[in-house]
N, C-alpha and C positions, 0 to 999 in steps of 0.2 A: 324394564319397568319400575318406579320407584314410587311408594306411597307413604306420606305421612302422617304415621297415628299414635296413639299412646300407648303405653306400655308395652313397649315394639314386642314380637318376636317375630325374628329374622329369617326365612328363608329364600335358598339359594338356587336357579334351576337355569344352569348355564349361565349365559350371560345377564339373565333375568334376575332381579334383586326386588322380592316383596318384604314389607315390612307391617306385621299385624298387630292390631289391638282396635283401640276407641278409632271408631268411624271420623270422617273430616268437619264431621258437625259439632265439635269441639268447639268451643267459642274460644279458645286461645286459637286454634286455627283459621278461625273465620275472620277473626282481628290481621292475624298475619297474610293473608291470601288476598281480603280487602283492600291492604296495599300494594299490590300487583297492579301498574298501571297497563291498558291495554297500548300493545303498538301499533304505531300510526301504520295504518295500509299499504299494501306495497305498490305503488304505482303503475307499475306493468302490469302486473295481472289483474287490479281493477280494470284493466280496458277489457279483459275478458270474461269479466263478472257482467263490465256492462253490453257485451257483444253478444252473450247469453239471452239478455231480457231483449234486446234488439230486435222488433218483428219481421226486419225486414230480409226479402228472399234473396235481397244480392248481396247481403254482407259478408266481405272475407276481415277476419281476423288477423293481422299481421304485428301483432302486440309480445305472441310467445315465437320461439323458434322452434314450430312442429310441423311435419309433414303434413296434411289433408287430403280425402279425396272430394272428389267433385260435391258427396252428398254430408262434406265439412267430417267424416269422420277418420281415425286415426290411420295414415297408412304407413305401415312398416317398410322399410327400405327392402329390395331385392337379399343385398348384401349381408343386412342384421338376418334377415330368415338364413341366409346359409350360413353365417357364424354359427346359430344359432345351434345347424343342424350337427354344425361340428362338431360343437362343446357334447352336444348326447351321445353321438357317437363314441367318443374317445371314454366315456361312461366313467366320468371322475369320481373320485372318492369323497368329494365335499369335506375336505380335512381344512385345516385353518392354515391357513399361509401365514409367514416367519411375519413380525411383526414388521418388518420393513418391506413388504408385499412381494409379489413372487419376482423374482430376478427375471427371469427368461423376460416377460412382462415389458419389465421398467426398463431394461436395456433395450429393448429395440423401441421401447417410447421412447427413449433419448435421443437415440439413431436418428428415428424419425424425424424428431423438432429441431436436430444440429446437425445433424448428417453423420455418417458412420468413423467418417474420417475427420471430425475436427479437433482440432488442437486440443480444446477441454478436456475431451474422452482419448485422444494418443496417449496424453500425458497421465491422465488418470486423478484430472482434477476436481471430477465431477463427486455429487454426492446426495442419491436419486433413491427417492422413496414412491412407493404406490399409495396412491389418496381415494377416495370418494368423491370423486369430479372435481369440478376447479373449482366451488367455494369449499372442499374440505381440502387442497392443496395449500388455497389461500390460509386456512386456519391454521393449520401445522406449521405452514410458513410463517406467520405472522406471532403465531407462541413461541416458534423456535425463536424468532428476531427480537421478542419481547425480553425474553432468558440470556437470551448470551449477547446481544449487540449491542456495543460498547460506544459505537456512532452515533451520528444523528439520529436522535430517536424520532423525527419529521418521516412521515409516510407521504410521498405528495401520489396522488390519483387524477387523472384525466377530467376534464369538465366536458362532457358528463360521463359517470362511471354506474355501476351497476349498483340500485340502492343498499345492498348489504357490505359492499368492499367497504365503508366509513365503517361501521360498529366492528368489522372481525378486527381490525387496526387497534381501535378504540378500548375495545374489551381486552386487546393484548397487553396494555400499557402504554404506547403507542403513541404521538400525535398525530393529525392527518390535515395536509394542506390539499391545493388543487395546483394543475398547469392547464395550459389552455390547449386544444385539442379538436375540438368540434367548431366549423362556423354553423350557426342555424340560416341565415341567411345566403350561404348561399351552398348549403347543406353536402360539403365538402369539410375535408381536413384545413383546418386553420395553422398554413405550414410558417407560417411569419411568425402567430404567436407561439406556435407551440415552440418554436428555435429558443424565440427573445425568454419565454419560462424555465424552459431547460437549462439554459446559461446561467440566470439567476441562482438555481438551486447549488447548496452550497455541498460541497466536497464529502463524496461519502456519505450521503442520503440513499434513503432506501425511496427507489423511485416503481413505480409499479405501471407497468406496458401490458396491454392487450395485444400478443404475439399476432394474432389472427382475430377475425368476426368478431370486430370494436362491439362492445354491450354497453349500451343499449344502440348506436346509431350504425352499426353494420359499415361504418366508414375504414378502410384499412390506409393506410400509408402506402406506396407504392414501390418496388425494391430498391430506389435510387434514392425514392425520399428515407428507407430506412437504412442505409449507408449513411445520409446525412444525419441522423439520428444516432447511430453508434459513435459517428466520429466526435458529437456533442458531448454520448457520455461516457467516452472513455477521455 
């Protein structure tokens, strides 16, 4: 938590920082805050808002990837409940994790993603860190590339992609372009357009791909199609 105040006195408790002093009614801060523009509404989350206002008893919300029961209440997977029980029984000490995350956790994660016998892992050519979900991972990756990548500064995103992906890379000083992915007419992968787009992308460019459960379409390449994509990327 960070408060902007006049004649500041700083108090720090853990990760929270509060600056005490004159409150935000100060005219100087009013003029500063007046210049902050409202961000555009999230198109996907806006569907949930419309859903909540809809009085149709047979309505179904397909806008957010969350499990619901027949009464439209959140439904927690039995596997998640079991995982919670296991964590509680371990009586963990709630200590800070290392800055790179829990080693045992991210090592198992990368094995799950690439396979335990993947060449890149066997040759120790990976650098893995723990992040806060998918958006957090993109933010860390974008910041790293923005600081150190010396190649093509353009990041290519699929059309469509999740709305916050574009600003994540742009805020890290990178440019953003798109490649073909989804065909709204067939509601399937635009395989030809995808191949043509990837072939036109300059060497050493940054390409963002959704490894599974493409967001927001849910359309994923088949295993054979992934092999073709891999050949093009290499």
